[in-house]
C-alpha positions in Angstrom: -125.3 -188.3 -80.4 -122.3 -186.7 -78.8 -119.3 -187.2 -81.0 -116.4 -188.9 -79.4 -113.3 -186.7 -80.0 -110.7 -189.5 -80.4 -107.7 -187.3 -81.1 -108.4 -184.3 -78.9 -105.3 -183.8 -76.9 -102.3 -181.6 -77.6 -99.0 -183.1 -78.9 -95.6 -181.7 -78.1 -94.5 -179.8 -81.3 -91.2 -181.6 -81.0 -93.0 -184.8 -82.0 -94.1 -183.3 -85.3 -90.6 -182.0 -85.9 -89.0 -185.4 -85.5 -91.5 -187.7 -87.3 -89.2 -188.2 -90.3 -86.4 -189.8 -88.4 -85.8 -193.4 -89.6 -85.7 -196.6 -87.6 -88.1 -199.1 -86.2 -90.1 -198.5 -83.1 -88.9 -201.7 -81.6 -85.3 -200.6 -82.0 -86.0 -197.1 -80.6 -87.7 -198.4 -77.5 -85.6 -201.5 -76.9 -83.9 -200.0 -73.9 -86.9 -198.2 -72.5 -88.7 -201.1 -71.0 -91.8 -200.6 -73.1 -94.2 -203.2 -74.3 -97.4 -203.1 -76.3 -100.4 -205.0 -75.0 -103.5 -205.8 -77.0 -106.5 -205.9 -74.8 -109.2 -208.0 -76.5 -112.8 -207.0 -76.7 -114.5 -207.1 -73.3 -111.3 -207.6 -71.2 -110.4 -205.2 -68.4 -108.7 -202.1 -69.6 -106.1 -202.0 -66.8 -104.5 -198.5 -66.6 -106.0 -197.2 -69.8 -108.9 -195.4 -68.2 -106.5 -193.5 -66.0 -104.5 -192.4 -69.0 -107.6 -191.3 -70.9 -108.9 -189.3 -68.0 -105.5 -187.6 -67.5 -105.2 -186.6 -71.2 -108.8 -185.8 -72.1 -109.9 -184.0 -69.0 -107.3 -183.1 -66.4 -104.7 -182.0 -68.9 -107.3 -179.8 -70.7 -108.9 -178.5 -67.5 -112.2 -180.2 -68.3 -112.5 -182.6 -65.4 -116.0 -183.0 -64.1 -119.0 -185.1 -65.0 -117.5 -185.8 -68.5 -114.6 -187.5 -66.8 -116.9 -190.4 -66.1 -117.1 -191.1 -69.8 -113.5 -192.3 -70.3 -115.0 -195.8 -70.9 -118.2 -196.6 -72.9 -120.1 -199.5 -74.4 -117.8 -199.6 -77.4 -114.9 -200.8 -75.3 -116.7 -204.1 -75.0 -116.5 -204.8 -78.8 -113.2 -203.0 -79.6 -109.5 -204.0 -79.4 -107.6 -201.6 -77.2 -103.8 -201.1 -77.7 -101.8 -200.0 -74.7 -98.1 -199.0 -74.8 -96.9 -199.7 -71.3 -94.0 -198.7 -69.1 -94.0 -200.9 -66.1 -97.6 -201.0 -64.8 -98.5 -197.7 -66.4 -100.2 -197.1 -69.8 -98.4 -194.3 -71.6 -100.1 -194.4 -75.0 -103.4 -196.0 -76.2 -105.6 -196.4 -79.2 -108.9 -198.3 -79.6 -109.7 -200.2 -82.8 -113.0 -201.5 -84.3 -114.1 -202.8 -87.6 -117.5 -201.6 -88.7 -119.3 -204.9 -88.6 -120.8 -204.3 -85.1 -124.1 -202.3 -85.4 -123.0 -200.2 -82.4 -119.9 -199.0 -84.3 -122.0 -198.2 -87.3 -124.5 -196.2 -85.2 -121.7 -194.2 -83.4 -119.4 -193.5 -86.3 -121.1 -194.4 -89.5 -122.5 -190.9 -90.3 -119.2 -189.1 -89.5 -117.2 -191.3 -91.8 -119.9 -191.8 -94.5 -119.6 -195.5 -94.0 -122.6 -196.3 -96.4 -120.3 -195.4 -99.3 -117.8 -198.0 -98.2 -120.6 -200.6 -97.5 -121.8 -200.5 -101.1 -118.6 -202.0 -102.3 -116.6 -203.4 -99.3 -117.5 -205.7 -96.4 -117.7 -203.6 -93.3 -115.4 -206.1 -91.6 -112.7 -204.7 -93.9 -113.2 -201.1 -92.8 -111.8 -200.1 -89.4 -111.8 -197.0 -87.2 -109.3 -195.8 -84.6 -110.6 -193.9 -81.6 -109.7 -193.0 -78.0 -106.1 -192.1 -78.9 -104.1 -190.7 -76.0 -100.4 -190.3 -75.2 -99.1 -189.2 -71.8 -97.8 -185.7 -71.9 -94.2 -186.5 -70.9 -94.1 -189.5 -73.2 -94.9 -187.8 -76.5 -91.9 -189.0 -78.5 -91.6 -190.4 -82.0 -90.6 -193.8 -80.6 -93.7 -194.2 -78.4 -96.2 -193.1 -81.1 -94.4 -195.2 -83.8 -94.7 -198.3 -81.5 -98.4 -197.7 -81.0 -99.1 -197.0 -84.7 -97.0 -200.0 -85.9 -99.0 -202.4 -83.7 -102.2 -200.9 -84.9 -101.1 -201.5 -88.5 -100.2 -205.1 -87.6 -103.6 -205.6 -86.0 -105.2 -204.3 -89.2 -103.2 -206.6 -91.4 -104.0 -209.6 -89.3 -107.7 -208.7 -89.4 -107.6 -208.2 -93.2 -108.6 -204.6 -92.9 -108.5 -202.7 -96.2 -109.2 -199.1 -94.9 -108.5 -197.6 -91.5 -110.3 -194.4 -90.7 -109.8 -191.8 -88.0 -110.9 -188.3 -87.1 -108.5 -185.7 -85.6 -108.4 -182.0 -84.9 -106.3 -179.9 -87.4 -103.2 -179.6 -85.2 -102.7 -183.4 -85.5 -103.0 -183.5 -89.3 -99.2 -183.6 -90.0 -98.7 -186.4 -87.4 -101.2 -188.7 -89.0 -100.3 -187.7 -92.5 -96.8 -188.9 -91.8 -98.1 -192.4 -91.0 -99.9 -192.5 -94.4 -103.4 -191.1 -93.6 -105.0 -188.5 -95.8 -108.2 -186.5 -95.8 -111.0 -188.0 -97.9 -113.9 -185.8 -96.9 -114.2 -182.1 -96.0 -113.8 -181.4 -92.2 -116.8 -182.2 -90.1 -118.0 -179.3 -87.9 -119.2 -180.5 -84.5 -121.5 -178.6 -82.1 -119.3 -175.9 -80.5 -117.5 -175.2 -83.7 -114.9 -178.0 -83.4 -113.4 -179.1 -86.7 -112.6 -182.8 -87.2 -110.5 -183.9 -90.1 -111.7 -187.2 -91.6 -108.8 -189.2 -92.7 -108.2 -192.7 -94.2 -105.2 -195.0 -94.6 -105.3 -197.7 -97.3 -103.5 -200.8 -96.0 -100.3 -201.8 -97.9 -100.4 -198.8 -100.2 -96.6 -199.1 -100.7 -96.0 -196.1 -103.0 -98.0 -193.7 -100.7 -96.3 -194.9 -97.6 -92.9 -194.6 -99.2 -93.7 -191.1 -100.4 -94.8 -190.1 -96.8 -91.6 -191.6 -95.3 -94.0 -193.5 -93.1 -92.5 -196.0 -90.6 -95.3 -198.3 -91.6 -93.8 -198.7 -95.0 -91.5 -201.5 -93.8 -94.6 -203.5 -92.7 -96.1 -203.7 -96.1 -96.9 -207.3 -97.1 -99.1 -207.3 -100.2 -98.9 -204.1 -102.3 -101.1 -205.5 -105.0 -104.1 -205.8 -102.5 -104.1 -202.0 -102.1 -104.5 -201.2 -105.8 -108.2 -201.7 -106.2 -108.9 -200.1 -102.8 -106.9 -197.0 -103.7 -108.5 -196.7 -107.1 -112.0 -197.1 -105.6 -111.3 -194.5 -102.9 -110.1 -191.9 -105.5 -113.2 -192.5 -107.7 -115.7 -192.5 -104.8 -114.4 -189.4 -103.0 -112.9 -187.4 -106.0 -109.3 -187.7 -104.7 -106.2 -187.0 -106.7 -103.4 -189.5 -107.1 
């Protein structure tokens, strides 16, 4: 199985430097003409494949046969978020829970999903993949808008844990939103390191400590307590 590298593009260092700035994404983007569109499973992806191709392949000088893989079978069963400016997608993220067998086959080993399945319904564990942000749109406001809608999707779907894998240079970006490593890095063929990170939904103390813009979206802090305790026990994490 070839591992999808969901977070494989470079982010402007200025984005990391400004992630602690307060304010909601809606306020920050109100005058920019941006909207977030949720593309349901199986619906046409619109401009998203163009953005994926631009970021994953042309920007990295990897265009070629692999550029045909900007879509795959998992698009049919996933919800795709697209931050759009006019007719153009400028940021995107694909979301699945782990109940579909295809998602378990593709990502289960990487994220050690069997450990979750022994205690939690797989419909309560989600994974974010196919993240891409257009090179000239890598601002805090745009990424906040994308991540906030992903968080709302997770709340509406009653997700308890959201997982992602990223290369080390993106660690600080996702840590700011409340993700943390729960497993040692995975080493892919070719020597690529992937950090395996998790976000516990509505973990109010942790989101507050991170200064996460998702903190204001917390609805039910009590729901996070058993999930956070289980995660710490199961993966030997500190407080």
